[in-house]
C-alpha positions as CSV (number, residue, x, y, z in Angstrom):
1,M,-6.6,1.4,-16.5
2,N,-9.5,-0.8,-15.3
3,C,-9.5,-2.4,-11.9
4,S,-10.0,-6.2,-12.1
5,T,-11.4,-6.5,-8.6
6,N,-14.4,-4.7,-7.0
7,L,-15.8,-5.4,-3.6
8,E,-19.3,-4.7,-4.9
9,D,-18.9,-7.6,-7.2
10,V,-19.0,-10.0,-4.2
11,P,-21.9,-8.7,-2.1
12,R,-22.6,-11.9,-0.2
13,A,-19.1,-12.5,1.0
14,S,-18.7,-8.8,1.7
15,R,-21.9,-8.8,3.9
16,K,-20.7,-11.8,5.8
17,L,-17.3,-10.3,6.4
18,R,-18.9,-7.1,7.7
19,A,-21.3,-9.0,10.0
20,D,-18.3,-10.9,11.4
21,W,-16.7,-7.6,12.3
22,L,-19.5,-7.0,14.8
23,F,-18.6,-10.1,16.7
24,I,-14.8,-10.1,16.3
25,Y,-14.1,-6.4,16.8
26,G,-17.1,-5.1,18.7
27,L,-19.6,-2.4,17.9
28,R,-17.4,0.6,17.5
29,P,-15.3,-0.4,14.5
30,W,-18.4,-1.9,12.8
31,Y,-20.3,1.4,13.3
32,A,-17.2,3.2,11.9
33,W,-17.4,1.1,8.8
34,L,-21.1,2.1,8.3
35,R,-20.3,5.8,8.9
36,R,-17.1,6.0,6.9
37,A,-17.2,3.4,4.2
38,P,-14.8,4.4,1.4
39,Q,-16.1,5.9,-1.7
40,E,-15.2,4.0,-4.9
41,L,-13.3,6.1,-7.4
42,K,-11.9,5.2,-10.8
43,P,-8.2,5.9,-11.2
44,D,-8.7,9.2,-13.1
45,Q,-11.3,10.3,-10.5
46,L,-8.8,9.5,-7.7
47,L,-6.0,11.5,-9.4
48,R,-8.3,14.5,-9.9
49,A,-9.5,14.2,-6.3
50,L,-5.8,14.5,-5.4
51,R,-5.8,17.8,-7.4
52,Y,-3.6,16.6,-10.2
53,D,-4.1,18.4,-13.5
54,L,-4.1,15.5,-15.8
55,D,-4.4,17.6,-18.9
56,Q,-1.0,19.1,-18.2
57,N,0.6,15.7,-17.7
58,T,0.2,14.1,-21.1
59,S,3.8,13.0,-20.9
60,L,2.6,10.3,-18.5
61,E,1.1,8.4,-21.5
62,T,4.6,8.0,-22.9
63,E,6.1,7.1,-19.5
64,L,3.4,4.4,-19.0
65,K,4.4,2.8,-22.3
66,E,8.0,2.8,-21.1
67,L,6.8,1.2,-17.9
68,E,5.8,-1.9,-19.8
69,D,9.4,-3.2,-19.7
70,L,9.3,-3.0,-15.9
71,I,5.9,-4.6,-15.8
72,A,7.2,-7.5,-17.9
73,Y,10.3,-7.8,-15.8
74,V,8.3,-8.0,-12.5
75,A,5.8,-10.5,-14.1
76,S,8.7,-12.8,-15.1
77,K,10.1,-12.7,-11.6
78,I,6.7,-13.4,-10.0
79,N,6.1,-16.3,-12.4
80,E,9.6,-17.6,-11.4
81,Y,8.6,-17.4,-7.8
82,V,5.4,-19.2,-8.2
83,R,7.1,-21.9,-10.3
84,I,9.7,-22.5,-7.6
85,T,7.7,-22.2,-4.5
86,H,4.2,-23.1,-5.7
87,L,2.9,-20.2,-3.5
88,S,1.3,-16.9,-4.0
89,P,3.9,-14.0,-3.8
90,G,1.5,-11.7,-2.0
91,A,2.1,-9.1,-4.7
92,P,-0.2,-6.2,-5.7
93,S,-2.0,-6.5,-9.0
94,R,-0.7,-4.9,-12.2
95,N,-3.3,-2.1,-11.9
96,Q,-2.4,-1.5,-8.2
97,A,1.3,-1.3,-9.0
98,I,0.7,1.1,-11.9
99,L,-1.5,3.2,-9.6
100,L,1.3,3.4,-7.0
101,Y,3.7,4.6,-9.7
102,I,1.3,7.2,-11.1
103,I,0.6,8.6,-7.6
104,T,4.3,8.8,-6.9
105,R,5.0,10.5,-10.2
106,L,2.3,13.1,-9.9
107,H,2.6,13.8,-6.2
108,R,6.4,14.0,-6.3
109,P,6.9,13.0,-2.6
110,K,10.2,13.8,-1.0
111,I,9.8,11.1,1.7
112,V,7.9,7.9,1.2
113,V,7.5,5.2,3.9
114,E,6.1,1.7,3.4
115,T,5.6,-1.1,5.8
116,G,5.8,-4.6,4.3
117,V,8.2,-5.5,1.4
118,A,8.2,-9.2,0.9
119,Q,9.2,-9.8,-2.8
120,G,9.3,-6.1,-3.4
121,V,6.7,-5.4,-6.1
122,S,5.1,-2.3,-4.5
123,T,8.6,-1.2,-3.6
124,T,9.8,-1.5,-7.2
125,F,7.0,0.7,-8.6
126,L,7.4,3.3,-5.8
127,L,11.1,3.5,-6.5
128,R,10.6,3.7,-10.2
129,G,8.3,6.7,-9.6
130,L,11.0,8.4,-7.5
131,H,13.6,7.5,-10.0
132,D,11.6,9.1,-12.8
133,N,11.0,12.2,-10.6
134,K,14.7,12.4,-10.0
135,E,14.0,13.2,-6.3
136,G,12.7,11.6,-3.1
137,R,13.6,8.6,-1.0
138,L,11.7,5.5,0.1
139,F,12.1,4.0,3.5
140,S,10.8,0.4,3.9
141,I,10.2,-1.6,7.0
142,D,9.9,-5.4,6.7
143,L,10.0,-8.3,9.1
144,P,10.9,-10.9,6.5
145,L,9.5,-14.4,6.5
146,F,12.2,-16.5,4.8
147,E,11.5,-20.0,3.4
148,G,11.6,-22.2,6.5
149,G,11.7,-19.2,8.8
150,S,10.6,-19.3,12.4
151,N,8.2,-16.3,12.4
152,K,5.5,-18.0,10.3
153,S,3.3,-18.5,13.3
154,R,2.7,-14.7,13.8
155,L,1.2,-14.4,10.3
156,P,-2.4,-15.0,9.3
157,P,-2.6,-18.1,7.0
158,D,-3.5,-15.9,4.0
159,E,-0.4,-13.7,4.5
160,T,2.3,-16.3,4.4
161,F,4.5,-15.2,1.4
162,P,8.0,-16.6,2.2
163,I,11.1,-15.1,0.6
164,P,13.0,-17.9,-1.3
165,K,16.2,-19.2,0.3
166,G,19.3,-17.2,-0.4
167,L,17.3,-14.0,-1.2
168,Q,16.5,-10.8,0.7
169,P,13.3,-8.7,1.1
170,G,12.8,-6.8,-2.1
171,W,14.9,-9.2,-4.2
172,I,12.8,-8.2,-7.2
173,V,13.9,-4.5,-7.1
174,P,16.3,-3.8,-10.0
175,D,19.7,-2.6,-9.0
176,D,19.4,0.7,-10.8
177,L,16.4,1.7,-8.5
178,R,18.1,0.9,-5.2
179,D,20.0,4.2,-4.7
180,R,16.9,5.9,-3.4
181,W,15.9,3.1,-1.0
182,G,16.5,2.5,2.7
183,L,15.5,-0.9,4.0
184,L,15.0,-1.6,7.7
185,Q,14.6,-5.2,8.7
186,G,12.8,-5.9,11.9
187,D,9.5,-5.6,13.7
188,C,7.5,-2.6,12.7
189,K,6.4,-2.1,16.3
190,N,10.1,-1.4,17.2
191,L,11.1,0.5,14.0
192,L,8.2,2.6,12.8
193,V,8.0,5.3,15.5
194,P,11.8,5.9,15.6
195,L,11.8,6.2,11.9
196,L,8.9,8.6,11.8
197,D,10.5,10.7,14.5
198,R,13.8,10.8,12.6
199,L,12.1,11.8,9.3
200,G,9.7,14.3,10.9
201,S,7.4,14.6,7.9
202,V,6.1,11.9,5.4
203,D,4.6,12.8,2.1
204,L,3.4,9.3,1.1
205,F,2.8,6.3,3.4
206,L,1.8,2.7,2.3
207,Q,0.6,0.2,4.9
208,D,1.1,-3.3,3.6
209,D,2.6,-5.5,6.3
210,L,0.6,-7.3,8.9
211,H,-3.1,-6.9,8.1
212,T,-4.6,-7.4,11.6
213,Y,-7.1,-5.0,13.1
214,K,-5.0,-3.9,16.1
215,H,-1.7,-3.6,14.1
216,M,-3.1,-1.6,11.2
217,L,-5.0,0.8,13.5
218,W,-1.8,1.3,15.5
219,E,0.2,2.1,12.3
220,F,-2.4,4.6,11.1
221,R,-2.5,6.3,14.5
222,M,1.3,6.5,14.8
223,T,1.8,7.7,11.2
224,W,-0.9,10.3,10.6
225,P,0.6,13.0,12.9
226,H,3.7,12.8,10.6
227,I,1.8,13.0,7.3
228,S,2.5,16.4,5.6
229,K,-0.2,18.9,4.9
230,E,-0.9,17.5,1.4
231,G,0.4,14.0,2.2
232,I,-1.3,10.7,1.4
233,L,-2.0,7.6,3.5
234,L,-2.5,4.4,1.5
235,S,-3.5,1.0,2.7
236,H,-3.4,-2.2,0.6
237,D,-5.8,-5.0,1.5
238,W,-7.6,-2.5,3.8
239,E,-10.9,-4.5,3.6
240,K,-9.5,-7.4,5.7
241,N,-10.8,-5.6,8.8
242,P,-12.4,-2.2,9.7
243,A,-9.2,-0.5,11.0
244,F,-8.8,1.9,8.1
245,C,-12.5,2.9,8.2
246,Q,-12.4,3.3,12.0
247,F,-9.3,5.5,11.8
248,A,-11.0,7.7,9.1
249,W,-14.1,7.9,11.2
250,E,-12.3,8.8,14.5
251,N,-10.5,11.7,12.7
252,A,-13.4,12.8,10.5
253,L,-11.4,12.2,7.4
254,P,-12.8,11.4,3.9
255,L,-11.9,7.9,2.7
256,V,-11.8,6.7,-0.9
257,K,-10.8,3.4,-2.5
258,C,-9.4,2.6,-6.0
259,C,-8.2,-0.7,-7.3
260,R,-8.6,-2.1,-3.8
261,I,-6.2,0.4,-2.4
262,A,-7.8,2.8,0.3
263,C,-6.6,6.3,0.5
264,I,-6.8,9.2,3.0
265,S,-5.6,12.7,2.4
266,R,-6.5,16.2,3.5
267,L,-6.8,17.0,-0.3
268,F,-10.1,15.1,-0.2
269,A,-11.7,17.9,1.7
270,G,-14.6,18.2,-0.7
271,I,-15.4,14.4,-0.7
272,E,-17.9,13.0,1.7
């Protein structure tokens, strides 16, 4: 599995973005990025860093072939969405979706939490991993933006991915994967902490809703105390601001990235 996007491929834009952080967010988060910039890992390196014995999981090759039907199904739904709305669906790439599935399969989480659902691509691959594991549940929080909805103004221009009229968040998720899914619709600021308190411990967390500095940093700070000893904290589109780097720096946590998904785990103890 090769990642199609690498931040190092666009050094000029990257440097400009990072310089902007100094003026937008202040010195502390900018310094945090310098001190705790994520280490780039290839997918197999990430999985080994998470202490998965890939040699004993050769059955995954067969499962990934069987995943092609799901990939084709999701791609057809995304193409339909683009054709109807002429908008970007805000979905993860094929490689990112597969990576989420593989992490779910190998990590075998009992409790997964994600913030941000939209059309439901990430949700689908997380649920497929739980389905194939025959254990675990996914709890998703989403403040949906429906076509013509009134909460468009709270979203950055590059995060406006409306759900088509007549459909619900996660409309892409196949019916046979929904039995392990709990969807909470509303503001994450109101729903995340009560959910975490109710669950107690979380094995896998994916942040993928509002990608603003203050909101992301708040989510990481609220969630980390609930992450289990060998749990994993993931962030999609983490590079939009220094929140993830700052959180890792504040807590002296090693931070890695793979396919533009950033990852923090106590399992990375040997990575600096």
